[in-house]
Backbone as a ProteinNet text record, in pm:
[ID]
protein_1_A
[PRIMARY]
XXXXXXXXXXXXXXXXXXXXXXXXXXXXXXXXXXXXXXXXXXXXXXXXXXXXXXXXXXXXXXXXXXXXXXXXXXXXXXXXXXXXXXXXXXXXXXX
[TERTIARY]
3529.2	3400.1	3299.3	3228.6	3131.5	2998.3	2944.1	2814.1	2703.6	2608.4	2491.8	2388	2331.6	2225	2098.2	2039.8	1919.3	1799.3	1696.7	1576	1490.4	1448	1367.6	1223.3	1134.5	991.3	925	862.4	796.6	647.2	569.4	423.7	368.3	255.3	190.8	39.8	-30.4	-175.7	-233.4	-358	-418.8	-426.1	-461.2	-471.4	-336.1	-230.9	-97.8	-52.7	-87.6	-49	-109.5	-220.5	-282.9	-195.9	-114.7	-25.5	-99.9	-22	-76.4	4.7	-51.1	20.5	63.7	187.4	239.2	320.6	309.7	386.7	475.7	495.1	581.8	643	770.3	836.8	897.4	879.3	938.2	1029.1	1154.7	1254.1	1311.5	1305.9	1365.8	1455.7	1550.9	1634.9	1683.3	1716.2	1784.3	1916	1987	2112.9	2092.5	1967.2	1945	1842	1770.7	1670	1634.9	1583.9	1529.5	1378.6	1305.2	1160.8	1128.6	1059.6	1021.1	869.6	811.3	666.5	638.1	548.2	502.6	366.4	358.8	243.7	178.4	45	-26.6	-73.5	-28.1	-65	-146.6	-273.2	-358.7	-316.4	-326	-292.9	-377.6	-316.5	-383.4	-430.3	-382.7	-424.3	-301.9	-311.1	-197.2	-190	-283	-290.3	-264.9	-174.7	-145.5	-180.6	-178.6	-209.9	-101.6	-47.5	51.7	-19.5	29.7	-27.9	45.4	175.3	254.5	374.1	414.7	534.4	622.6	747.5	845	953	979	1084.7	1187.7	1312.9	1414.9	1548.7	1642	1775.7	1859.3	1965.1	2053.6	2111.9	2145.6	2200.5	2098.1	1973.8	1870.4	1840.7	1845.1	1824	1931.6	2055	2164.7	2145.3	2103.6	2077.3	1964.1	1861.5	1750.7	1799.8	1881.5	1938.9	2015.8	2102.5	2182.2	2093.9	1990.9	1899.4	1821.1	1776.4	1705.2	1796.4	1921	2015.8	2036.9	2055.9	2077.3	1953.8	1836.8	1715	1687.8	1720.5	1706.1	1804	1927	2024	1969.6	1915.7	1860.5	1741.6	1653.1	1536.4	1582.2	1676.3	1722	1796.5	1865.4	1932.2	1828.9	1712	1607.6	1515.8	1484.3	1379.4	1424.4	1548.1	1598.3	1596.5	1655.5	1670.2	1536	1534.9	1419.2	1445.6	1357.9	1371	1297.8	1366	1299.7	1187.5	1183.9	1077.6	1104	1014.9	1035.2	1020	1091.3	1078.4	941	876.9	744.4	707.7	582.3	537.3	563.7	577.2	599.1	746.8	779.1	916.4	946.8	1064.8	1105.7	1148.1	1109.2	1152.3	1242.8	1364.5	1460.6	1479.7	1450.7	1462	1571.7
-1254.6	-1291.7	-1308.4	-1417.1	-1448.5	-1378.9	-1318.4	-1252.8	-1356.6	-1344.5	-1430.8	-1369.5	-1450.8	-1401.5	-1389.2	-1270.9	-1245.8	-1244.5	-1317.4	-1322.5	-1200.2	-1130.8	-1010.9	-1043.6	-1012.7	-1035	-899.5	-883.6	-757.5	-782.4	-700.4	-711.7	-599.7	-627	-526.7	-543.1	-431.4	-441	-452.1	-494.2	-522.8	-400	-285.2	-162.9	-125.9	-134	-102.2	-204.9	-329.7	-436.5	-417.2	-347	-321.7	-231.7	-148	-59.3	58.5	150.1	266.2	286.9	358.5	388.9	534.1	559.7	695.5	702.4	813.1	828.7	952.7	1007	1123	1117.8	1147	1154.4	1291.8	1348.5	1478	1457.8	1495	1469.1	1601.2	1620.1	1735.1	1685	1768.5	1728.1	1848.5	1820.8	1915.6	1849.6	1908.7	1848.2	1721.2	1695.6	1580.6	1480.6	1511.6	1416.1	1438.6	1332.1	1335.4	1317.2	1391.9	1376.5	1339.1	1227.6	1180.1	1174.7	1254.8	1252.9	1171.1	1074.3	993.8	1049.6	1095.8	1170.7	1096.1	1102.7	1054.9	1175.9	1184.9	1293.4	1233.6	1273.2	1220.7	1278.6	1198.9	1250.1	1373.4	1469.2	1591.8	1680.1	1655.9	1737.4	1804.8	1933.7	2003.5	1985.4	1907.9	1894	1749.2	1730.5	1596.9	1587.6	1464.5	1442.2	1353.4	1398.9	1317.8	1195.6	1077.4	951.8	900.8	933.9	890.8	983.2	1005.2	1084.3	1000	985.8	912.5	1010.6	1015.1	1099.7	1004.8	1018.8	925.3	995	925.8	981.4	974.4	1055.5	1047	906.7	837.4	701.3	605.7	615.3	528	565.3	694.1	737.2	676.7	676.6	618.9	468.6	399.7	255.1	226.9	311.1	295.8	313.7	416.6	439.7	316.5	262.8	145.8	24.2	5.1	-108	-93.1	28.4	51.1	25.9	75.1	51.9	-97.9	-173.2	-317.5	-386.8	-347	-409.7	-373.5	-252.5	-215.7	-297.7	-315.5	-400.5	-542.1	-599.7	-736	-742.1	-644	-639	-635.3	-545.1	-531.5	-655.7	-725.1	-849.3	-954.9	-954.1	-1051.8	-1010.2	-881.7	-837.3	-737	-694.7	-597.9	-457	-365.3	-227.7	-158	-73.3	11.4	144	182.5	311.3	416	526	625.5	700.2	699.4	767.5	916.4	987	1130.4	1206.6	1315.6	1399.7	1464.7	1464	1523.8	1541.7	1535.6	1555.6	1435.5	1317.4	1199.2	1184.6	1131.1	1106.7	1154.6	1211.2	1258.5	1403.9	1478.7	1616.8	1621.7	1665.4	1673.5	1820.7	1857.7	1999	2018.5
1633.4	1688.3	1574.8	1576.3	1471	1498.6	1392	1406.4	1400.9	1491.9	1490	1398.4	1311.8	1224.9	1308	1304.6	1381.9	1287.9	1325.5	1244.7	1277.3	1174.2	1189.8	1156.9	1248.1	1225.8	1204.5	1089.6	1056.7	1044.4	1112.8	1106.6	1019.5	954.6	870.8	883.2	902.4	910.7	768.7	760.8	630.2	539.9	595.7	514.1	454.2	532.9	482.3	379.6	401.3	309.1	170.5	161.7	31.4	-54.9	7	-66.2	-127.3	-181.1	-250.5	-377.1	-470.9	-594.5	-591.8	-628.6	-641.6	-770	-841.3	-964.5	-962.2	-841.7	-826.1	-687	-677.9	-549.1	-530.7	-414	-382.8	-262.3	-278.1	-174.9	-124.5	6	72.5	183.7	225.7	337.9	416.8	541.9	629	667.7	760.7	803.1	886	930.4	1018.3	968.3	859	811.6	665.2	604.8	469.3	478.2	397.6	388.1	244.6	228.2	95.5	90.9	1.3	-20.4	-144.9	-132.2	-244.7	-286.4	-410.5	-459.7	-574.7	-580.8	-699.2	-776.6	-900.3	-990.1	-1103.3	-1113.5	-1219.5	-1353.8	-1459.7	-1592.8	-1625.3	-1690.5	-1734.9	-1620.3	-1499.6	-1385.9	-1324.5	-1296.3	-1235.8	-1083.9	-1028.1	-882.6	-842.3	-745.5	-695.5	-548.9	-498.2	-357.2	-297	-182.6	-112	-56	-92.7	-43.8	79.3	88.8	204	219.1	342.3	371.8	463.3	423	502.3	546.7	675.5	730.4	790.6	748.6	792.1	809.8	870.3	894.7	766.4	758.5	642.3	622	729.1	715.4	654.6	701.2	645.2	500.4	469	330.1	240	285.4	207	190	296.4	287.3	188.4	190.5	96	-47.3	-70.7	-203.2	-252	-168.1	-206	-231.5	-149	-168.2	-298.5	-330.6	-456.5	-576.2	-568.2	-677.7	-700.8	-594	-606.2	-665	-619.8	-670.8	-816	-857.5	-999.5	-1083.1	-1034.8	-1106.9	-1124.6	-1018.1	-1026.2	-1121.9	-1113.7	-1202	-1348.3	-1379.1	-1517.8	-1565.4	-1477.1	-1514	-1554.4	-1489.3	-1519.3	-1634	-1643	-1734.4	-1839.6	-1836.6	-1933.6	-1877.4	-1953.2	-1905.4	-1881	-1782.1	-1753.9	-1822.7	-1913.7	-1981.5	-1899.8	-1863.3	-1780.4	-1851	-1981.5	-2055.3	-2064.6	-2131.3	-2150.2	-2018.8	-2008.8	-1889	-1890.8	-1778.3	-1768.8	-1623.4	-1592.9	-1456.3	-1366.9	-1425.2	-1343.7	-1313.2	-1200.3	-1164.3	-1024.9	-1007.2	-876.6	-884.6	-785.8	-772.7	-651.6	-672.6	-564.6	-531.4	-408.5	-368.9	-269.4
[MASK]
+++++++++++++++++++++++++++++++++++++++++++++++++++++++++++++++++++++++++++++++++++++++++++++++

């Protein structure tokens, strides 16, 4: 049986379309969900603010991981390697 390609229409309000900047990710999980907090941490400040929290299923978390890996591969193929830089306060905290 042939799969029909379904067109997906996604709507976004203007405020969300503006986006937010985050330079730290904090990831937690239980047996049924992943919680990803996107945090903005100002330079030289020990205090950050959560800008967005995404709660998703383990299956969606895995799909997100695979999509990010593929997009990083494509980016590096076009623009060269991404250097992670020195370990510090910026990045991801996995708990």
